[in-house]
N, CA, C and O atoms as a GROMACS GRO file, in nm:
protein
  568
    1UNK      N    1  10.263  13.348  10.322
    1UNK     CA    2  10.155  13.265  10.290
    1UNK      C    3  10.019  13.369  10.270
    1UNK      O    4   9.996  13.463  10.347
    2UNK      N    5   9.947  13.339  10.167
    2UNK     CA    6   9.822  13.420  10.137
    2UNK      C    7   9.703  13.340  10.209
    2UNK      O    8   9.692  13.219  10.192
    3UNK      N    9   9.625  13.406  10.280
    3UNK     CA   10   9.515  13.366  10.352
    3UNK      C   11   9.406  13.363  10.241
    3UNK      O   12   9.408  13.439  10.145
    4UNK      N   13   9.310  13.266  10.263
    4UNK     CA   14   9.206  13.268  10.145
    4UNK      C   15   9.098  13.380  10.163
    4UNK      O   16   9.015  13.412  10.078
    5UNK      N   17   9.116  13.440  10.299
    5UNK     CA   18   9.019  13.554  10.322
    5UNK      C   19   9.106  13.672  10.330
    5UNK      O   20   9.191  13.683  10.419
    6UNK      N   21   9.083  13.775  10.222
    6UNK     CA   22   9.140  13.896  10.220
    6UNK      C   23   9.143  13.984  10.340
    6UNK      O   24   9.242  14.046  10.376
    7UNK      N   25   9.014  13.985  10.405
    7UNK     CA   26   8.976  14.077  10.513
    7UNK      C   27   8.997  14.003  10.659
    7UNK      O   28   8.952  14.048  10.764
    8UNK      N   29   9.071  13.886  10.644
    8UNK     CA   30   9.118  13.832  10.772
    8UNK      C   31   9.178  13.933  10.873
    8UNK      O   32   9.265  14.006  10.828
    9UNK      N   33   9.146  13.947  10.993
    9UNK     CA   34   9.179  14.048  11.085
    9UNK      C   35   9.308  14.009  11.151
    9UNK      O   36   9.312  13.905  11.216
   10UNK      N   37   9.427  14.096  11.138
   10UNK     CA   38   9.549  14.049  11.167
   10UNK      C   39   9.586  14.186  11.272
   10UNK      O   40   9.549  14.302  11.264
   11UNK      N   41   9.667  14.125  11.364
   11UNK     CA   42   9.702  14.232  11.494
   11UNK      C   43   9.836  14.299  11.391
   11UNK      O   44   9.872  14.260  11.279
   12UNK      N   45   9.882  14.393  11.462
   12UNK     CA   46  10.000  14.462  11.398
   12UNK      C   47  10.118  14.360  11.422
   12UNK      O   48  10.209  14.362  11.338
   13UNK      N   49  10.127  14.275  11.523
   13UNK     CA   50  10.240  14.193  11.546
   13UNK      C   51  10.220  14.082  11.422
   13UNK      O   52  10.318  14.050  11.353
   14UNK      N   53  10.105  14.032  11.400
   14UNK     CA   54  10.079  13.935  11.299
   14UNK      C   55  10.106  13.968  11.146
   14UNK      O   56  10.157  13.893  11.063
   15UNK      N   57  10.064  14.093  11.128
   15UNK     CA   58  10.098  14.152  10.996
   15UNK      C   59  10.252  14.177  10.982
   15UNK      O   60  10.310  14.149  10.877
   16UNK      N   61  10.311  14.225  11.082
   16UNK     CA   62  10.457  14.220  11.077
   16UNK      C   63  10.530  14.099  11.050
   16UNK      O   64  10.628  14.096  10.976
   17UNK      N   65  10.483  14.004  11.108
   17UNK     CA   66  10.544  13.856  11.074
   17UNK      C   67  10.523  13.811  10.937
   17UNK      O   68  10.600  13.736  10.878
   18UNK      N   69  10.402  13.867  10.880
   18UNK     CA   70  10.385  13.816  10.734
   18UNK      C   71  10.488  13.902  10.664
   18UNK      O   72  10.562  13.850  10.581
   19UNK      N   73  10.498  14.027  10.690
   19UNK     CA   74  10.584  14.122  10.622
   19UNK      C   75  10.729  14.124  10.642
   19UNK      O   76  10.807  14.188  10.573
   20UNK      N   77  10.765  14.039  10.755
   20UNK     CA   78  10.914  14.023  10.804
   20UNK      C   79  10.956  14.151  10.846
   20UNK      O   80  11.063  14.199  10.807
   21UNK      N   81  10.868  14.220  10.934
   21UNK     CA   82  10.915  14.334  10.997
   21UNK      C   83  10.862  14.336  11.124
   21UNK      O   84  10.773  14.254  11.149
   22UNK      N   85  10.906  14.431  11.229
   22UNK     CA   86  10.857  14.430  11.363
   22UNK      C   87  10.738  14.508  11.361
   22UNK      O   88  10.702  14.577  11.266
   23UNK      N   89  10.666  14.491  11.490
   23UNK     CA   90  10.536  14.572  11.511
   23UNK      C   91  10.536  14.720  11.503
   23UNK      O   92  10.442  14.788  11.464
   24UNK      N   93  10.662  14.768  11.548
   24UNK     CA   94  10.682  14.916  11.561
   24UNK      C   95  10.686  14.959  11.406
   24UNK      O   96  10.642  15.069  11.372
   25UNK      N   97  10.733  14.879  11.324
   25UNK     CA   98  10.755  14.930  11.174
   25UNK      C   99  10.610  14.935  11.098
   25UNK      O  100  10.580  15.014  11.008
   26UNK      N  101  10.526  14.829  11.156
   26UNK     CA  102  10.398  14.828  11.097
   26UNK      C  103  10.310  14.971  11.149
   26UNK      O  104  10.228  15.023  11.074
   27UNK      N  105  10.332  15.017  11.260
   27UNK     CA  106  10.277  15.127  11.319
   27UNK      C  107  10.352  15.237  11.237
   27UNK      O  108  10.282  15.313  11.170
   28UNK      N  109  10.467  15.251  11.237
   28UNK     CA  110  10.515  15.355  11.144
   28UNK      C  111  10.467  15.377  11.003
   28UNK      O  112  10.438  15.485  10.951
   29UNK      N  113  10.463  15.258  10.950
   29UNK     CA  114  10.414  15.246  10.810
   29UNK      C  115  10.265  15.297  10.800
   29UNK      O  116  10.222  15.367  10.708
   30UNK      N  117  10.197  15.255  10.898
   30UNK     CA  118  10.056  15.319  10.927
   30UNK      C  119  10.041  15.458  10.913
   30UNK      O  120   9.968  15.519  10.835
   31UNK      N  121  10.126  15.505  11.007
   31UNK     CA  122  10.137  15.654  11.040
   31UNK      C  123  10.168  15.728  10.909
   31UNK      O  124  10.125  15.841  10.890
   32UNK      N  125  10.247  15.660  10.817
   32UNK     CA  126  10.306  15.720  10.707
   32UNK      C  127  10.202  15.711  10.564
   32UNK      O  128  10.222  15.767  10.456
   33UNK      N  129  10.100  15.631  10.598
   33UNK     CA  130   9.981  15.601  10.499
   33UNK      C  131  10.023  15.495  10.405
   33UNK      O  132   9.965  15.490  10.296
   34UNK      N  133  10.112  15.414  10.429
   34UNK     CA  134  10.147  15.299  10.341
   34UNK      C  135  10.084  15.158  10.389
   34UNK      O  136  10.096  15.055  10.324
   35UNK      N  137  10.016  15.168  10.511
   35UNK     CA  138   9.949  15.051  10.549
   35UNK      C  139   9.833  15.114  10.629
   35UNK      O  140   9.844  15.227  10.676
   36UNK      N  141   9.719  15.038  10.644
   36UNK     CA  142   9.587  15.102  10.720
   36UNK      C  143   9.551  14.988  10.817
   36UNK      O  144   9.585  14.871  10.800
   37UNK      N  145   9.484  15.032  10.912
   37UNK     CA  146   9.395  14.943  10.995
   37UNK      C  147   9.268  14.993  11.011
   37UNK      O  148   9.240  15.104  10.967
   38UNK      N  149   9.170  14.911  11.080
   38UNK     CA  150   9.031  14.948  11.106
   38UNK      C  151   9.006  14.887  11.243
   38UNK      O  152   9.067  14.793  11.294
   39UNK      N  153   8.903  14.960  11.292
   39UNK     CA  154   8.846  14.919  11.407
   39UNK      C  155   8.699  14.884  11.384
   39UNK      O  156   8.617  14.965  11.341
   40UNK      N  157   8.668  14.745  11.417
   40UNK     CA  158   8.536  14.692  11.377
   40UNK      C  159   8.429  14.769  11.477
   40UNK      O  160   8.457  14.812  11.589
   41UNK      N  161   8.314  14.775  11.417
   41UNK     CA  162   8.196  14.845  11.482
   41UNK      C  163   8.175  14.784  11.632
   41UNK      O  164   8.154  14.858  11.728
   42UNK      N  165   8.183  14.666  11.640
   42UNK     CA  166   8.149  14.603  11.795
   42UNK      C  167   8.274  14.628  11.880
   42UNK      O  168   8.265  14.608  12.001
   43UNK      N  169   8.388  14.672  11.827
   43UNK     CA  170   8.495  14.689  11.936
   43UNK      C  171   8.520  14.829  11.945
   43UNK      O  172   8.512  14.912  11.855
   44UNK      N  173   8.558  14.848  12.086
   44UNK     CA  174   8.592  14.991  12.107
   44UNK      C  175   8.743  15.024  12.089
   44UNK      O  176   8.780  15.141  12.085
   45UNK      N  177   8.819  14.934  12.080
   45UNK     CA  178   8.974  14.947  12.068
   45UNK      C  179   9.025  14.823  12.000
   45UNK      O  180   8.954  14.724  11.980
   46UNK      N  181   9.139  14.832  11.970
   46UNK     CA  182   9.212  14.698  11.923
   46UNK      C  183   9.209  14.720  11.766
   46UNK      O  184   9.114  14.672  11.705
   47UNK      N  185   9.297  14.784  11.703
   47UNK     CA  186   9.304  14.793  11.561
   47UNK      C  187   9.334  14.668  11.496
   47UNK      O  188   9.405  14.588  11.557
   48UNK      N  189   9.285  14.637  11.374
   48UNK     CA  190   9.310  14.513  11.301
   48UNK      C  191   9.359  14.546  11.174
   48UNK      O  192   9.314  14.652  11.129
   49UNK      N  193   9.439  14.484  11.101
   49UNK     CA  194   9.492  14.492  10.984
   49UNK      C  195   9.449  14.407  10.879
   49UNK      O  196   9.495  14.293  10.886
   50UNK      N  197   9.367  14.433  10.773
   50UNK     CA  198   9.349  14.334  10.677
   50UNK      C  199   9.453  14.246  10.626
   50UNK      O  200   9.560  14.297  10.594
   51UNK      N  201   9.436  14.124  10.615
   51UNK     CA  202   9.555  14.032  10.580
   51UNK      C  203   9.595  14.061  10.431
   51UNK      O  204   9.715  14.045  10.408
   52UNK      N  205   9.521  14.098  10.331
   52UNK     CA  206   9.558  14.119  10.193
   52UNK      C  207   9.669  14.233  10.178
   52UNK      O  208   9.726  14.253  10.071
   53UNK      N  209   9.694  14.304  10.294
   53UNK     CA  210   9.804  14.395  10.289
   53UNK      C  211   9.942  14.323  10.288
   53UNK      O  212  10.044  14.390  10.270
   54UNK      N  213   9.946  14.206  10.305
   54UNK     CA  214  10.071  14.137  10.299
   54UNK      C  215  10.060  14.033  10.188
   54UNK      O  216  10.155  13.955  10.176
   55UNK      N  217   9.961  14.022  10.108
   55UNK     CA  218   9.969  13.951   9.986
   55UNK      C  219  10.076  13.983   9.870
   55UNK      O  220  10.098  14.101   9.844
   56UNK      N  221  10.133  13.899   9.811
   56UNK     CA  222  10.202  13.922   9.693
   56UNK      C  223  10.111  13.986   9.583
   56UNK      O  224   9.998  13.945   9.557
   57UNK      N  225  10.171  14.086   9.525
   57UNK     CA  226  10.088  14.172   9.412
   57UNK      C  227  10.018  14.296   9.483
   57UNK      O  228   9.968  14.385   9.414
   58UNK      N  229  10.015  14.301   9.617
   58UNK     CA  230   9.958  14.405   9.689
   58UNK      C  231  10.054  14.478   9.773
   58UNK      O  232  10.076  14.599   9.766
   59UNK      N  233  10.114  14.389   9.858
   59UNK     CA  234  10.211  14.453   9.956
   59UNK      C  235  10.307  14.536   9.882
   59UNK      O  236  10.342  14.524   9.765
   60UNK      N  237  10.349  14.636   9.982
   60UNK     CA  238  10.468  14.719   9.936
   60UNK      C  239  10.437  14.838   9.840
   60UNK      O  240  10.349  14.919   9.869
   61UNK      N  241  10.503  14.848   9.735
   61UNK     CA  242  10.484  14.980   9.645
   61UNK      C  243  10.342  14.976   9.583
   61UNK      O  244  10.282  15.084   9.584
   62UNK      N  245  10.284  14.877   9.532
   62UNK     CA  246  10.150  14.876   9.496
   62UNK      C  247  10.052  14.944   9.600
   62UNK      O  248   9.981  15.042   9.577
   63UNK      N  249  10.059  14.876   9.715
   63UNK     CA  250   9.948  14.918   9.825
   63UNK      C  251   9.981  15.084   9.857
   63UNK      O  252   9.890  15.167   9.860
   64UNK      N  253  10.104  15.114   9.877
   64UNK     CA  254  10.141  15.231   9.911
   64UNK      C  255  10.095  15.351   9.798
   64UNK      O  256  10.039  15.456   9.830
   65UNK      N  257  10.124  15.321   9.687
   65UNK     CA  258  10.070  15.399   9.565
   65UNK      C  259   9.914  15.426   9.587
   65UNK      O  260   9.869  15.538   9.606
   66UNK      N  261   9.837  15.308   9.583
   66UNK     CA  262   9.694  15.312   9.584
   66UNK      C  263   9.652  15.407   9.699
   66UNK      O  264   9.579  15.506   9.686
   67UNK      N  265   9.714  15.360   9.824
   67UNK     CA  266   9.674  15.439   9.947
   67UNK      C  267   9.703  15.586   9.921
   67UNK      O  268   9.627  15.673   9.964
   68UNK      N  269   9.806  15.612   9.855
   68UNK     CA  270   9.835  15.768   9.834
   68UNK      C  271   9.722  15.821   9.769
   68UNK      O  272   9.663  15.919   9.813
   69UNK      N  273   9.689  15.759   9.662
   69UNK     CA  274   9.564  15.828   9.564
   69UNK      C  275   9.451  15.833   9.639
   69UNK      O  276   9.375  15.927   9.617
   70UNK      N  277   9.416  15.738   9.740
   70UNK     CA  278   9.312  15.751   9.837
   70UNK      C  279   9.320  15.854   9.907
   70UNK      O  280   9.214  15.904   9.944
   71UNK      N  281   9.437  15.911   9.943
   71UNK     CA  282   9.450  15.998  10.059
   71UNK      C  283   9.496  15.954  10.171
   71UNK      O  284   9.493  16.032  10.266
   72UNK      N  285   9.541  15.844  10.187
   72UNK     CA  286   9.585  15.772  10.333
   72UNK      C  287   9.705  15.867  10.391
   72UNK      O  288   9.789  15.914  10.314
   73UNK      N  289   9.706  15.888  10.518
   73UNK     CA  290   9.613  15.832  10.601
   73UNK      C  291   9.510  15.944  10.644
   73UNK      O  292   9.451  15.932  10.751
   74UNK      N  293   9.489  16.042  10.568
   74UNK     CA  294   9.390  16.137  10.614
   74UNK      C  295   9.241  16.082  10.599
   74UNK      O  296   9.154  16.110  10.682
   75UNK      N  297   9.217  15.998  10.482
   75UNK     CA  298   9.092  15.943  10.477
   75UNK      C  299   9.066  15.818  10.551
   75UNK      O  300   8.956  15.763  10.542
   76UNK      N  301   9.153  15.774  10.618
   76UNK     CA  302   9.129  15.658  10.717
   76UNK      C  303   9.114  15.530  10.662
   76UNK      O  304   9.086  15.509  10.544
   77UNK      N  305   9.132  15.442  10.751
   77UNK     CA  306   9.133  15.290  10.724
   77UNK      C  307   8.997  15.257  10.661
   77UNK      O  308   8.992  15.202  10.551
   78UNK      N  309   8.887  15.291  10.729
   78UNK     CA  310   8.744  15.242  10.669
   78UNK      C  311   8.735  15.287  10.517
   78UNK      O  312   8.690  15.208  10.434
   79UNK      N  313   8.776  15.406  10.482
   79UNK     CA  314   8.760  15.435  10.341
   79UNK      C  315   8.844  15.332  10.253
   79UNK      O  316   8.794  15.277  10.155
   80UNK      N  317   8.972  15.311  10.294
   80UNK     CA  318   9.059  15.227  10.215
   80UNK      C  319   8.989  15.080  10.229
   80UNK      O  320   8.968  15.015  10.126
   81UNK      N  321   8.956  15.034  10.340
   81UNK     CA  322   8.902  14.896  10.344
   81UNK      C  323   8.792  14.887  10.248
   81UNK      O  324   8.795  14.793  10.168
   82UNK      N  325   8.673  14.990  10.244
   82UNK     CA  326   8.577  14.988  10.171
   82UNK      C  327   8.601  14.980  10.015
   82UNK      O  328   8.531  14.919   9.935
   83UNK      N  329   8.717  15.055   9.988
   83UNK     CA  330   8.768  15.054   9.850
   83UNK      C  331   8.818  14.927   9.805
   83UNK      O  332   8.783  14.885   9.694
   84UNK      N  333   8.900  14.859   9.881
   84UNK     CA  334   8.954  14.734   9.838
   84UNK      C  335   8.876  14.617   9.841
   84UNK      O  336   8.907  14.522   9.768
   85UNK      N  337   8.758  14.611   9.933
   85UNK     CA  338   8.677  14.495   9.951
   85UNK      C  339   8.556  14.503   9.857
   85UNK      O  340   8.489  14.400   9.839
   86UNK      N  341   8.524  14.612   9.797
   86UNK     CA  342   8.388  14.614   9.731
   86UNK      C  343   8.404  14.597   9.590
   86UNK      O  344   8.503  14.632   9.527
   87UNK      N  345   8.293  14.537   9.540
   87UNK     CA  346   8.311  14.515   9.401
   87UNK      C  347   8.296  14.657   9.325
   87UNK      O  348   8.212  14.737   9.369
   88UNK      N  349   8.360  14.685   9.232
   88UNK     CA  350   8.365  14.799   9.154
   88UNK      C  351   8.328  14.796   9.016
   88UNK      O  352   8.383  14.715   8.940
   89UNK      N  353   8.233  14.881   8.971
   89UNK     CA  354   8.178  14.888   8.831
   89UNK      C  355   8.290  14.903   8.729
   89UNK      O  356   8.289  14.840   8.624
   90UNK      N  357   8.396  14.996   8.765
   90UNK     CA  358   8.515  15.019   8.682
   90UNK      C  359   8.612  14.904   8.657
   90UNK      O  360   8.698  14.908   8.570
   91UNK      N  361   8.591  14.798   8.743
   91UNK     CA  362   8.685  14.691   8.749
   91UNK      C  363   8.586  14.568   8.719
   91UNK      O  364   8.608  14.464   8.780
   92UNK      N  365   8.486  14.571   8.636
   92UNK     CA  366   8.394  14.497   8.589
   92UNK      C  367   8.345  14.394   8.700
   92UNK      O  368   8.353  14.271   8.693
   93UNK      N  369   8.294  14.468   8.801
   93UNK     CA  370   8.230  14.405   8.927
   93UNK      C  371   8.330  14.314   9.002
   93UNK      O  372   8.291  14.222   9.073
   94UNK      N  373   8.452  14.342   8.984
   94UNK     CA  374   8.574  14.259   9.068
   94UNK      C  375   8.605  14.363   9.167
   94UNK      O  376   8.578  14.481   9.146
   95UNK      N  377   8.667  14.315   9.283
   95UNK     CA  378   8.726  14.396   9.378
   95UNK      C  379   8.859  14.447   9.336
   95UNK      O  380   8.927  14.389   9.251
   96UNK      N  381   8.897  14.558   9.398
   96UNK     CA  382   9.048  14.576   9.374
   96UNK      C  383   9.142  14.489   9.413
   96UNK      O  384   9.246  14.480   9.349
   97UNK      N  385   9.116  14.406   9.532
   97UNK     CA  386   9.207  14.299   9.572
   97UNK      C  387   9.224  14.185   9.445
   97UNK      O  388   9.326  14.140   9.394
   98UNK      N  389   9.100  14.162   9.419
   98UNK     CA  390   9.097  14.053   9.286
   98UNK      C  391   9.194  14.076   9.182
   98UNK      O  392   9.286  14.003   9.145
   99UNK      N  393   9.149  14.222   9.128
   99UNK     CA  394   9.223  14.260   9.027
   99UNK      C  395   9.375  14.262   9.056
   99UNK      O  396   9.452  14.216   8.973
  100UNK      N  397   9.414  14.309   9.159
  100UNK     CA  398   9.561  14.324   9.194
  100UNK      C  399   9.623  14.185   9.200
  100UNK      O  400   9.728  14.168   9.137
  101UNK      N  401   9.562  14.068   9.277
  101UNK     CA  402   9.619  13.955   9.258
  101UNK      C  403   9.588  13.871   9.140
  101UNK      O  404   9.654  13.767   9.132
  102UNK      N  405   9.501  13.895   9.046
  102UNK     CA  406   9.472  13.846   8.931
  102UNK      C  407   9.393  13.704   8.947
  102UNK      O  408   9.394  13.611   8.867
  103UNK      N  409   9.326  13.712   9.073
  103UNK     CA  410   9.233  13.589   9.086
  103UNK      C  411   9.105  13.638   9.158
  103UNK      O  412   9.106  13.750   9.209
  104UNK      N  413   9.001  13.566   9.165
  104UNK     CA  414   8.887  13.579   9.256
  104UNK      C  415   8.929  13.529   9.400
  104UNK      O  416   9.006  13.438   9.430
  105UNK      N  417   8.857  13.613   9.479
  105UNK     CA  418   8.883  13.568   9.641
  105UNK      C  419   8.750  13.516   9.676
  105UNK      O  420   8.746  13.454   9.782
  106UNK      N  421   8.644  13.527   9.612
  106UNK     CA  422   8.528  13.471   9.629
  106UNK      C  423   8.471  13.391   9.508
  106UNK      O  424   8.437  13.457   9.409
  107UNK      N  425   8.458  13.266   9.506
  107UNK     CA  426   8.411  13.203   9.389
  107UNK      C  427   8.282  13.235   9.318
  107UNK      O  428   8.178  13.205   9.376
  108UNK      N  429   8.276  13.285   9.213
  108UNK     CA  430   8.135  13.322   9.158
  108UNK      C  431   8.151  13.334   9.000
  108UNK      O  432   8.263  13.355   8.955
  109UNK      N  433   8.051  13.321   8.923
  109UNK     CA  434   8.062  13.351   8.792
  109UNK      C  435   8.091  13.492   8.758
  109UNK      O  436   8.042  13.584   8.824
  110UNK      N  437   8.171  13.514   8.651
  110UNK     CA  438   8.208  13.651   8.608
  110UNK      C  439   8.212  13.654   8.470
  110UNK      O  440   8.241  13.556   8.403
  111UNK      N  441   8.179  13.780   8.416
  111UNK     CA  442   8.156  13.780   8.274
  111UNK      C  443   8.306  13.782   8.197
  111UNK      O  444   8.408  13.790   8.265
  112UNK      N  445   8.311  13.775   8.069
  112UNK     CA  446   8.420  13.775   7.989
  112UNK      C  447   8.512  13.870   8.013
  112UNK      O  448   8.630  13.839   8.029
  113UNK      N  449   8.473  13.989   8.017
  113UNK     CA  450   8.559  14.115   8.040
  113UNK      C  451   8.616  14.119   8.185
  113UNK      O  452   8.713  14.194   8.196
  114UNK      N  453   8.575  14.053   8.303
  114UNK     CA  454   8.636  14.038   8.418
  114UNK      C  455   8.730  13.918   8.396
  114UNK      O  456   8.841  13.924   8.449
  115UNK      N  457   8.699  13.818   8.328
  115UNK     CA  458   8.811  13.727   8.319
  115UNK      C  459   8.918  13.757   8.229
  115UNK      O  460   9.026  13.698   8.242
  116UNK      N  461   8.900  13.843   8.139
  116UNK     CA  462   9.016  13.918   8.060
  116UNK      C  463   9.096  13.995   8.147
  116UNK      O  464   9.218  13.981   8.148
  117UNK      N  465   9.033  14.084   8.227
  117UNK     CA  466   9.112  14.167   8.342
  117UNK      C  467   9.185  14.086   8.422
  117UNK      O  468   9.303  14.114   8.446
  118UNK      N  469   9.122  13.971   8.474
  118UNK     CA  470   9.198  13.893   8.576
  118UNK      C  471   9.325  13.822   8.498
  118UNK      O  472   9.428  13.790   8.556
  119UNK      N  473   9.303  13.804   8.376
  119UNK     CA  474   9.414  13.731   8.306
  119UNK      C  475   9.513  13.848   8.242
  119UNK      O  476   9.606  13.807   8.172
  120UNK      N  477   9.501  13.967   8.258
  120UNK     CA  478   9.588  14.060   8.208
  120UNK      C  479   9.720  14.074   8.282
  120UNK      O  480   9.737  14.000   8.379
  121UNK      N  481   9.811  14.156   8.251
  121UNK     CA  482   9.943  14.161   8.302
  121UNK      C  483   9.928  14.229   8.426
  121UNK      O  484   9.836  14.308   8.443
  122UNK      N  485  10.018  14.204   8.517
  122UNK     CA  486  10.020  14.294   8.637
  122UNK      C  487  10.018  14.446   8.629
  122UNK      O  488   9.956  14.513   8.712
  123UNK      N  489  10.085  14.498   8.530
  123UNK     CA  490  10.084  14.634   8.520
  123UNK      C  491   9.938  14.685   8.456
  123UNK      O  492   9.887  14.790   8.492
  124UNK      N  493   9.890  14.615   8.376
  124UNK     CA  494   9.741  14.649   8.320
  124UNK      C  495   9.643  14.646   8.459
  124UNK      O  496   9.572  14.740   8.495
  125UNK      N  497   9.654  14.541   8.516
  125UNK     CA  498   9.572  14.509   8.635
  125UNK      C  499   9.587  14.649   8.745
  125UNK      O  500   9.494  14.702   8.806
  126UNK      N  501   9.720  14.682   8.747
  126UNK     CA  502   9.762  14.790   8.869
  126UNK      C  503   9.707  14.903   8.820
  126UNK      O  504   9.650  14.971   8.906
  127UNK      N  505   9.704  14.956   8.681
  127UNK     CA  506   9.669  15.075   8.636
  127UNK      C  507   9.493  15.076   8.622
  127UNK      O  508   9.436  15.184   8.611
  128UNK      N  509   9.432  14.975   8.624
  128UNK     CA  510   9.300  14.955   8.631
  128UNK      C  511   9.256  14.992   8.761
  128UNK      O  512   9.159  15.066   8.773
  129UNK      N  513   9.322  14.947   8.869
  129UNK     CA  514   9.283  14.970   9.005
  129UNK      C  515   9.328  15.122   9.039
  129UNK      O  516   9.261  15.186   9.119
  130UNK      N  517   9.414  15.164   8.993
  130UNK     CA  518   9.458  15.313   9.002
  130UNK      C  519   9.346  15.382   8.956
  130UNK      O  520   9.296  15.463   9.035
  131UNK      N  521   9.296  15.369   8.848
  131UNK     CA  522   9.198  15.445   8.787
  131UNK      C  523   9.062  15.432   8.875
  131UNK      O  524   8.985  15.528   8.883
  132UNK      N  525   9.042  15.339   8.926
  132UNK     CA  526   8.936  15.312   9.013
  132UNK      C  527   8.953  15.390   9.146
  132UNK      O  528   8.857  15.444   9.201
  133UNK      N  529   9.073  15.393   9.193
  133UNK     CA  530   9.089  15.439   9.312
  133UNK      C  531   9.067  15.589   9.298
  133UNK      O  532   9.010  15.649   9.389
  134UNK      N  533   9.116  15.662   9.174
  134UNK     CA  534   9.114  15.784   9.158
  134UNK      C  535   8.951  15.831   9.160
  134UNK      O  536   8.912  15.935   9.214
  135UNK      N  537   8.872  15.742   9.095
  135UNK     CA  538   8.727  15.756   9.083
  135UNK      C  539   8.674  15.753   9.221
  135UNK      O  540   8.589  15.838   9.249
  136UNK      N  541   8.711  15.670   9.312
  136UNK     CA  542   8.665  15.648   9.433
  136UNK      C  543   8.712  15.779   9.529
  136UNK      O  544   8.632  15.823   9.611
  137UNK      N  545   8.828  15.831   9.516
  137UNK     CA  546   8.866  15.952   9.578
  137UNK      C  547   8.798  16.055   9.529
  137UNK      O  548   8.777  16.143   9.612
  138UNK      N  549   8.753  16.077   9.413
  138UNK     CA  550   8.696  16.200   9.372
  138UNK      C  551   8.529  16.186   9.436
  138UNK      O  552   8.460  16.283   9.470
  139UNK      N  553   8.488  16.048   9.443
  139UNK     CA  554   8.354  16.052   9.496
  139UNK      C  555   8.366  16.069   9.654
  139UNK      O  556   8.265  16.114   9.708
  140UNK      N  557   8.451  16.046   9.720
  140UNK     CA  558   8.498  16.094   9.866
  140UNK      C  559   8.487  16.238   9.877
  140UNK      O  560   8.427  16.297   9.968
  141UNK      N  561   8.552  16.295   9.775
  141UNK     CA  562   8.578  16.445   9.804
  141UNK      C  563   8.440  16.525   9.736
  141UNK      O  564   8.428  16.646   9.753
  142UNK      N  565   8.353  16.458   9.670
  142UNK     CA  566   8.241  16.515   9.610
  142UNK      C  567   8.143  16.564   9.743
  142UNK      O  568   8.035  16.618   9.723
   0.00000   0.00000   0.00000
């Protein structure tokens, strides 16, 4: 089930339920860089997994490939979270999440180029996000 909020915080157990795997597998996947978690500033402990990591079009290989470009797990969850949830100039002011799933997650007016990108094939959208991920990583390394 897709949450309307891509950043909905999930426990490892809840993310595991959505991906049909156990909590231990979630932790292993995070350690290997194919999932990520964040700790919100007001919390001292308790990792949270953004829900979009279980969404069709993102979960599995696409997410793992983008996280690899971003340098996960070395770059950490906050960098990945920032990349996926922020509007990106290279993606015509769409977020990588929106481009990957082919729809807006926050209703707003977007220009014709953004509409065309959202309507593109999954392969075109994925390649656009990979290009944005490479640029984001270059900025992190600069």
